[in-house]
C-alpha positions in Angstrom: 34.4 -19.5 9.1 33.1 -17.7 6.2 36.0 -15.5 6.0 38.2 -18.8 5.5 36.3 -19.7 2.7 38.5 -19.0 -0.4 37.2 -15.8 -1.9 36.3 -16.2 -4.9 33.8 -18.6 -3.5 32.5 -16.0 -0.9 29.3 -14.5 -1.9 29.6 -11.1 -2.3 32.7 -11.1 -4.0 31.4 -14.0 -6.3 28.7 -11.2 -7.3 31.0 -9.2 -8.0 33.1 -10.8 -9.9 30.2 -13.3 -11.7 26.9 -11.3 -11.5 24.3 -11.8 -9.0 22.4 -14.5 -11.2 25.4 -16.8 -10.5 24.3 -17.4 -7.3 22.0 -19.7 -5.5 19.5 -18.6 -3.4 21.4 -19.4 -0.3 24.6 -17.4 -1.2 21.3 -14.4 -2.2 20.3 -14.8 1.1 23.4 -14.6 3.2 24.6 -10.7 1.8 21.5 -9.3 2.7 21.1 -10.9 6.1 24.6 -9.9 6.1 26.2 -11.6 9.3 26.3 -15.1 10.9 25.9 -15.7 13.9 28.0 -18.0 17.2 27.6 -21.2 15.4 26.8 -20.5 11.5 28.5 -18.7 9.7 25.9 -17.0 8.0 25.5 -18.9 4.7 25.0 -21.9 6.1 22.1 -19.4 8.8 21.2 -18.9 5.1 20.7 -22.8 4.6 19.0 -23.1 7.7 16.0 -20.2 6.7 15.7 -22.3 3.4 16.0 -25.3 4.7 12.7 -24.0 7.6 10.2 -21.7 5.0 11.0 -23.9 2.4 11.9 -21.0 -0.6 13.5 -18.0 -0.4 9.7 -16.8 -1.9 8.3 -18.9 2.1 10.8 -16.6 3.1 9.7 -12.9 2.0 6.7 -14.0 2.5 6.7 -14.9 5.8 4.9 -13.1 8.9 6.9 -10.7 10.7 6.5 -13.2 14.4 7.9 -16.4 11.8 10.7 -14.3 10.5 12.1 -13.3 13.5 11.2 -17.0 15.7 14.7 -17.7 14.1 17.8 -17.8 15.5 19.8 -14.6 15.0 16.3 -13.0 13.1 15.0 -9.6 14.5 12.5 -7.2 14.3 15.8 -5.4 12.2 16.1 -8.0 9.7 12.6 -7.8 8.8 12.5 -4.4 8.5 15.5 -4.7 5.4 13.6 -7.9 3.9 10.3 -5.4 3.1 11.9 -2.5 2.8 13.9 -4.5 0.1 10.2 -6.2 -1.2 9.3 -3.0 -1.4 12.2 -1.1 -3.5 12.0 -4.3 -6.0 8.3 -3.6 -6.4 8.5 0.1 -6.7 11.4 -0.3 -9.6 9.1 -3.2 -11.3 6.4 -0.4 -11.3 8.6 2.2 -12.2 8.6 1.2 -16.0 5.2 0.3 -16.1 3.6 3.1 -15.5 1.1 5.5 -16.7 1.1 6.2 -19.8 4.5 4.5 -20.8 4.0 1.4 -23.9 3.8 -2.1 -22.9 7.3 -3.4 -25.0 7.3 -6.9 -24.0 6.3 -9.7 -21.9 8.9 -10.3 -20.2 8.4 -6.6 -18.3 4.9 -6.6 -18.1 5.4 -10.1 -16.2 7.8 -9.1 -13.7 5.9 -6.1 -12.6 2.6 -8.5 -12.6 5.6 -11.1 -10.7 6.5 -8.2 -8.6 2.3 -7.7 -7.5 0.9 -10.8 -7.4 3.4 -13.6 -6.0 3.3 -13.0 -2.0 -0.4 -12.8 -1.7 -1.5 -15.8 -0.1 -4.6 -16.4 -1.8 -6.3 -15.6 -4.6 -5.8 -12.5 -6.5 -7.8 -11.2 -10.1 -6.1 -8.5 -11.1 -6.1 -6.5 -14.8 -3.3 -4.0 -15.9 -6.5 -1.3 -18.4 -4.7 0.1 -21.4 -6.1 2.4 -24.4 -5.7 1.7 -27.9 -1.9 2.6 -27.9 -1.6 -0.1 -25.4 0.0 2.4 -23.2 -1.1 1.6 -19.2 -3.3 3.8 -17.9 -3.7 1.7 -14.2 -2.8 -1.7 -13.2 -6.1 -2.9 -10.4 -7.0 -5.9 -8.3 -10.8 -6.8 -8.6 -11.2 -9.8 -7.2 -9.5 -11.2 -3.3 -10.3 -14.3 -3.0 -9.3 -18.1 -0.8 -6.6 -19.6 -1.1 -7.8 -21.5 -4.0 -10.4 -19.8 -6.4 -11.4 -16.5 -6.4 -15.0 -15.1 -7.9 -14.1 -13.1 -11.0 -18.0 -11.4 -12.0 -18.0 -10.0 -15.9 -20.3 -7.5 -15.4 -17.4 -6.0 -13.0 -14.8 -6.9 -14.9 -16.7 -4.4 -18.2 -18.1 -1.5 -15.3 -13.7 -0.9 -15.0 -12.6 -1.2 -18.1 -15.7 1.2 -19.4 -14.3 3.3 -16.4 -11.3 3.9 -16.8 -11.3 4.1 -20.9 -9.8 1.4 -21.7 -9.3 0.1 -25.6 -7.5 -3.9 -24.1 -6.4 -4.8 -21.1 -3.9 -8.2 -20.0 -6.1 -10.1 -17.5 -3.8 -11.8 -14.2 -4.0 -13.9 -11.0 -2.2 -15.8 -8.6 -1.8 -19.4 -8.1 -0.7 -19.2 -4.0 -0.3 -23.6 -4.9 3.1 -22.8 -7.0 2.1 -24.5 -9.7 1.6 -21.8 -13.0 -0.5 -24.5 -15.3 -4.5 -23.1 -15.9 -7.3 -24.8 -14.3 -10.6 -25.2 -16.7 -12.2 -22.7 -14.7 -9.2 -20.4 -16.0 -9.3 -21.0 -19.3 -13.7 -20.6 -19.0 -13.4 -17.4 -17.8 -11.2 -16.2 -19.5 -13.5 -17.2 -22.3 -16.7 -15.8 -20.7 -14.6 -12.1 -20.1 -13.7 -12.7 -24.0 -16.7 -12.2 -25.0 -19.0 -9.7 -22.7 -15.3 -7.0 -22.9 -16.3 -8.0 -27.6 -19.8 -6.2 -26.7 -18.0 -3.2 -26.4 -15.2 -3.5 -28.4 -11.7 -3.8 -25.5 -9.8 -6.4 -26.4 -8.5 -9.0 -23.8 -4.5 -9.2 -24.8 -3.6 -12.0 -22.5 -4.6 -13.9 -18.8 -1.3 -14.5 -17.3 -0.7 -17.0 -14.6 1.3 -16.1 -11.8 2.7 -19.0 -9.3 5.9 -17.2 -6.9 8.8 -17.1 -9.3 6.8 -18.7 -12.2 4.3 -17.2 -15.4 2.0 -18.6 -17.8 -0.1 -16.9 -20.1 -2.9 -17.9 -21.7 -2.2 -16.5 -25.3 0.9 -18.1 -25.8 -0.3 -21.8 -24.7 -2.8 -20.7 -27.5 -5.7 -21.4 -24.9 -7.2 -18.4 -26.4 
């Protein structure tokens, strides 16, 4: 039982003394679940869930039926989980609200992760910026399959002009969990750079999201 563990090894006490970053995925999940069930303390239960779903990302991305089928879980826990996810997304979104300037690449990546990491299929999205790199808006423009989304340069150009953008940041997710850009990713980036250059709109970056992983084509020198 968890109460029999040394105090400094219990997840809540460990978080308070060492910080949330010191906890494993199972320990973080255990704090969310709060209590175990007969035969399982809450950390054992968390480890079982991670083993069943494969990762913390997959636990969070599971649908209601899959989540509730697990021993000791139900709709109340599922609702709490979804509320936690939405609060996290809104917290990150509040840092990148309309009119605010982008101050760091990590801040931008965190926001894009919150928006795209749970998408089950590829989604191509854009951050539209003014000439001071203040945020105008964020839009998901194209929705695809598990491994591809068709991107139309004309639609991107029309959207950038509609929002009176001076610059944009491209982004899309890889549901496979692999952040490495494909040849097609590099090719569409170059096509969009050329198309937008005709109307004096700059493409600052193309950021790929794969769960908690990111890949910046600008940082790689692929733009």
